[in-house]
Every structure is written in C-alpha cells, then in structure tokens.
C-alpha positions as CSV (number, residue, x, y, z in Angstrom):
1,D,19.1,48.4,112.1
2,N,18.4,45.5,109.7
3,S,14.7,44.9,110.6
4,R,13.9,48.5,109.8
5,A,15.6,48.3,106.5
6,S,13.8,45.1,105.5
7,H,10.5,46.7,106.6
8,Q,11.2,49.7,104.3
9,T,12.0,47.3,101.5
10,R,8.7,45.5,102.1
11,E,6.8,48.8,102.0
12,I,8.6,49.8,98.7
13,N,7.8,46.4,97.2
14,A,4.2,46.8,98.2
15,V,4.0,50.2,96.5
16,I,5.6,48.8,93.3
17,A,3.2,45.8,93.3
18,N,0.3,48.1,93.8
19,A,1.4,50.4,91.0
20,A,1.8,47.3,88.7
21,N,-1.9,46.4,89.4
22,M,-3.0,49.8,88.1
23,R,-3.9,50.7,84.5
24,S,-4.0,54.2,83.1
25,L,-7.0,54.9,80.9
26,P,-7.8,57.9,78.7
27,M,-10.5,60.2,80.2
28,Q,-12.7,61.0,77.2
29,G,-14.5,63.8,78.9
30,R,-18.1,64.2,80.3
31,I,-21.0,62.3,79.0
32,A,-24.6,63.3,79.6
33,A,-26.5,60.4,81.2
34,G,-29.5,62.6,80.6
35,T,-29.7,64.9,77.5
36,P,-27.2,63.7,74.9
37,I,-24.2,66.0,74.3
38,E,-21.4,66.1,71.9
39,A,-18.6,63.8,73.4
40,I,-15.7,65.9,74.5
41,R,-12.4,64.2,73.7
42,D,-9.5,65.0,75.9
43,D,-6.6,62.8,75.0
44,N,-4.3,64.4,77.6
45,T,-6.1,63.4,80.7
46,T,-5.9,59.9,82.1
47,V,-7.4,58.0,85.0
48,D,-5.6,55.3,87.0
49,V,-7.8,52.3,87.8
50,P,-7.1,48.9,89.4
51,S,-6.5,46.3,86.7
52,A,-9.2,44.1,88.3
53,M,-11.8,46.7,87.2
54,V,-11.0,46.4,83.5
55,G,-9.9,43.0,82.2
56,S,-8.7,42.6,78.6
57,G,-9.4,44.9,75.7
58,K,-9.3,48.6,75.1
59,H,-11.0,50.8,77.8
60,Y,-11.6,54.4,78.4
61,A,-13.2,56.5,81.2
62,L,-16.0,59.0,81.1
63,E,-17.4,61.4,83.7
64,I,-21.1,61.3,84.1
65,D,-23.0,64.5,83.7
66,G,-26.7,64.2,84.7
67,D,-29.0,61.9,86.7
68,S,-30.8,59.8,84.1
69,M,-29.0,56.6,85.2
70,I,-29.4,57.0,89.0
71,K,-31.6,53.8,89.4
72,A,-28.6,51.9,88.0
73,G,-26.4,53.4,90.7
74,I,-24.7,55.8,88.3
75,N,-24.7,59.3,89.7
76,D,-23.8,62.8,88.5
77,G,-20.0,63.2,88.7
78,D,-19.2,59.5,88.8
79,T,-16.5,58.1,86.5
80,V,-17.5,55.1,84.5
81,I,-15.1,52.7,82.9
82,I,-16.1,51.7,79.4
83,K,-14.8,48.8,77.3
84,E,-14.6,49.7,73.6
85,C,-17.0,47.5,71.5
86,N,-19.5,47.9,68.8
87,N,-22.1,45.5,70.0
88,A,-23.9,44.5,73.2
89,E,-26.7,42.3,74.3
90,D,-30.1,43.6,75.3
91,G,-30.1,45.0,78.9
92,A,-26.4,46.1,78.8
93,I,-25.5,49.7,79.7
94,V,-23.8,51.2,76.7
95,V,-22.3,54.3,75.3
96,A,-24.5,55.0,72.3
97,L,-23.7,57.5,69.5
98,V,-26.9,58.8,67.9
99,D,-27.0,60.2,64.4
100,G,-23.2,60.5,64.5
101,E,-23.2,63.4,67.0
102,E,-25.0,62.8,70.3
103,V,-23.4,60.5,72.8
104,T,-25.3,59.1,75.7
105,L,-25.0,56.4,78.4
106,K,-28.2,54.2,78.4
107,R,-29.5,50.7,78.8
108,I,-30.0,49.2,75.3
109,K,-32.9,47.1,74.1
110,R,-34.0,46.0,70.6
111,E,-37.7,45.7,69.9
112,K,-39.8,45.5,66.7
113,G,-36.8,46.4,64.5
114,K,-36.0,49.5,66.6
115,V,-33.1,50.2,69.1
116,I,-34.4,51.6,72.3
117,L,-32.2,53.6,74.7
118,I,-33.6,53.3,78.2
119,P,-32.8,55.7,81.0
120,E,-32.7,54.5,84.7
121,N,-34.7,57.4,86.0
122,D,-38.5,57.7,85.9
123,A,-38.2,61.4,85.0
124,Y,-36.8,60.4,81.6
125,E,-38.5,58.6,78.7
126,P,-36.9,55.8,76.7
127,R,-36.0,56.9,73.1
128,S,-36.6,54.7,70.1
129,F,-34.4,54.9,67.0
130,E,-34.0,53.1,63.6
131,P,-31.0,50.8,64.1
132,N,-28.9,52.7,61.5
133,R,-29.1,55.8,63.7
134,V,-27.5,54.2,66.8
135,Q,-23.9,53.1,67.0
136,I,-22.6,51.4,70.1
137,Q,-19.2,52.8,71.2
138,G,-18.6,50.7,74.3
139,R,-20.2,49.0,77.3
140,L,-20.1,49.8,81.0
141,V,-17.8,47.5,82.9
142,S,-17.0,49.5,86.1
143,L,-17.7,52.6,88.0
144,M,-15.6,54.8,90.4
145,R,-17.1,57.3,92.8
146,T,-15.3,59.9,94.8
147,Y,-17.0,61.3,97.9
148,H,-16.1,64.9,98.6
C-alpha cells in the first residue's frame, strides 16, 4: 500500500528533522543555587536540548541543587543551560566561581568596586566580594524542567 509507505517515510523524516534540531551538551554536574559547592565535572554525561534553546557558542548543562533562585523560577532539580563566557552585564544570572573553588548560580551586580552575588530567595543574603575573587564562568540562557 503506497500511501502507508509514504506516511512511514514522512514519519521517519520528521524524526530525523527533529533529531537534527537537537544539540548534545555536556552535563557538568550539580551546582548549588544556595550554599556554594565544588563544581562536579562529569564529562561522560550529556543532555540533549532543542537547538533553539542554545544559539551559537559553547554551552553546558548544570543540575540545580537548592532553592536560592526560586524567585527567578529556578527550582531544585531543574537543569539550566549555561553559555560559556567570562563577562556579563549587571542583572544577568551567572555561574560564578568564588576564590577558585566555590561555584554558584546567582544574579550579578557591581557596586562601589565590589561584585555582589544576589540570590532570588529572601531566605538568603547577597554576598559581596572583591572583583578579583569572582570569576564568571557562564550565563544562564535556558532552563529545562522535568515533572515527576
């Protein structure tokens, strides 16, 4: 039956087109959106995300551990997509490396010569650092949530 064969071909083509619109990103482990933790690098795990969620440049994924960014809609267990960069404007949500060892996801602001990392949860206080103590490792570009 020719129409059935062409229907199957269309379905296969749709699957291929869909796969072509996906990008595989390295999952770099869990990041505390609350208390900073050592970033856990796991180069073997990847996450497939729609290309529309990332754009150009190098990206990676992190799993959120904690609730310090809930007012920005970032919940414990969410997967965030981060674009690698070393600078971001005030107000951006960034992956910040503090003192070369603690990694955290926070909103960034510069004020009076300091870098302030601001949580999005009233239970947590902003933290202020000398600029040389904070290194931006990327900025939030997208978020994926799985409901269990």
